[in-house]
VORO-986217 format. One record per residue (C-alpha): residue number from 1; residue in one letter; x, y, z. Coordinates in steps of 0.1 Angstrom, whole numbers, plus 2048, in hexadecimal, padded with zeros to 3 digits. Layout:
<vextors>
<vextor k="NUM" r="A" px="X" py="Y" pz="Z"/>
...
</vextors>
This chain:
<vextors>
<vextor k="1" r="M" px="C94" py="43E" pz="1C8"/>
<vextor k="2" r="K" px="C81" py="456" pz="1DE"/>
<vextor k="3" r="L" px="C65" py="46F" pz="1D4"/>
<vextor k="4" r="A" px="C6E" py="493" pz="1DC"/>
<vextor k="5" r="S" px="C5C" py="4A1" pz="1FA"/>
<vextor k="6" r="D" px="C50" py="4BF" pz="1E6"/>
<vextor k="7" r="W" px="C46" py="4AC" pz="1C6"/>
<vextor k="8" r="K" px="C25" py="4BF" pz="1C3"/>
<vextor k="9" r="R" px="C37" py="4E0" pz="1C3"/>
<vextor k="10" r="V" px="C50" py="4D4" pz="1AA"/>
<vextor k="11" r="L" px="C34" py="4C8" pz="192"/>
<vextor k="12" r="Q" px="C24" py="4EA" pz="194"/>
<vextor k="13" r="R" px="C42" py="501" pz="191"/>
<vextor k="14" r="A" px="C5F" py="4F0" pz="180"/>
<vextor k="15" r="W" px="C67" py="4FB" pz="15D"/>
<vextor k="16" r="S" px="C76" py="4D9" pz="155"/>
<vextor k="17" r="I" px="C54" py="4C8" pz="15B"/>
<vextor k="18" r="R" px="C42" py="4E2" pz="146"/>
<vextor k="19" r="L" px="C5B" py="4DD" pz="12A"/>
<vextor k="20" r="M" px="C58" py="4B8" pz="12B"/>
<vextor k="21" r="L" px="C32" py="4BB" pz="129"/>
<vextor k="22" r="I" px="C36" py="4D1" pz="10A"/>
<vextor k="23" r="A" px="C4E" py="4B8" pz="0FB"/>
<vextor k="24" r="G" px="C35" py="49C" pz="101"/>
<vextor k="25" r="L" px="C1A" py="4B1" pz="0F0"/>
<vextor k="26" r="L" px="C30" py="4B7" pz="0D2"/>
<vextor k="27" r="S" px="C38" py="492" pz="0CF"/>
<vextor k="28" r="G" px="C13" py="48A" pz="0D0"/>
<vextor k="29" r="L" px="C0C" py="4A4" pz="0B5"/>
<vextor k="30" r="E" px="C27" py="495" pz="09F"/>
<vextor k="31" r="V" px="C15" py="473" pz="0A2"/>
<vextor k="32" r="A" px="BF3" py="483" pz="09B"/>
<vextor k="33" r="M" px="BFF" py="495" pz="07B"/>
<vextor k="34" r="P" px="BF8" py="478" pz="063"/>
<vextor k="35" r="Y" px="BD4" py="477" pz="06F"/>
<vextor k="36" r="L" px="BCF" py="49C" pz="068"/>
<vextor k="37" r="D" px="BD5" py="493" pz="043"/>
<vextor k="38" r="G" px="BDC" py="4B4" pz="032"/>
<vextor k="39" r="H" px="BC8" py="4CA" pz="04A"/>
<vextor k="40" r="V" px="BE9" py="4D8" pz="059"/>
<vextor k="41" r="D" px="C06" py="4E4" pz="044"/>
<vextor k="42" r="I" px="C23" py="4DE" pz="05B"/>
<vextor k="43" r="P" px="C45" py="4CE" pz="051"/>
<vextor k="44" r="P" px="C45" py="4AA" pz="05D"/>
<vextor k="45" r="R" px="C64" py="4AB" pz="073"/>
<vextor k="46" r="L" px="C5C" py="4CD" pz="083"/>
<vextor k="47" r="F" px="C4B" py="4BD" pz="0A2"/>
<vextor k="48" r="A" px="C68" py="4A5" pz="0A7"/>
<vextor k="49" r="A" px="C81" py="4C2" pz="0A5"/>
<vextor k="50" r="L" px="C6D" py="4D7" pz="0BD"/>
<vextor k="51" r="S" px="C68" py="4BA" pz="0D5"/>
<vextor k="52" r="G" px="C8D" py="4B3" pz="0D5"/>
<vextor k="53" r="L" px="C95" py="4D8" pz="0DC"/>
<vextor k="54" r="T" px="C7B" py="4D9" pz="0F8"/>
<vextor k="55" r="V" px="C8A" py="4BA" pz="109"/>
<vextor k="56" r="A" px="CAC" py="4C9" pz="107"/>
<vextor k="57" r="A" px="C9F" py="4E9" pz="117"/>
<vextor k="58" r="A" px="C8E" py="4D3" pz="132"/>
<vextor k="59" r="F" px="CB0" py="4C4" pz="13A"/>
<vextor k="60" r="V" px="CBF" py="4E6" pz="13E"/>
<vextor k="61" r="A" px="CA2" py="4F2" pz="153"/>
<vextor k="62" r="R" px="CA5" py="4D4" pz="169"/>
<vextor k="63" r="I" px="CC9" py="4DD" pz="174"/>
<vextor k="64" r="I" px="CC5" py="503" pz="177"/>
<vextor k="65" r="A" px="CB9" py="511" pz="198"/>
<vextor k="66" r="Q" px="C96" py="51F" pz="193"/>
<vextor k="67" r="K" px="C88" py="53B" pz="1A7"/>
<vextor k="68" r="G" px="C6F" py="52E" pz="1C1"/>
<vextor k="69" r="M" px="C7B" py="50A" pz="1BF"/>
<vextor k="70" r="S" px="C99" py="508" pz="1D6"/>
<vextor k="71" r="N" px="C96" py="500" pz="1FC"/>
<vextor k="72" r="A" px="CA4" py="523" pz="204"/>
<vextor k="73" r="D" px="C85" py="533" pz="1F4"/>
<vextor k="74" r="Q" px="C6D" py="523" pz="20C"/>
</vextors>
């Protein structure tokens, strides 16, 4: 396995990376919910559903050409 030569640019611009970070945040919030003990009135499986949808969107974003990300745009 080889690291992409423009990995810093990918981390800054790729929507798939942004969406995976959001999914990670949602998963963390789902874990933290029991510790908020009634301070937040959100359905218990909402974060899991949102996280799953965000990961699915990240997969789609990963395979779609994104403006400013292809070698032709350099």
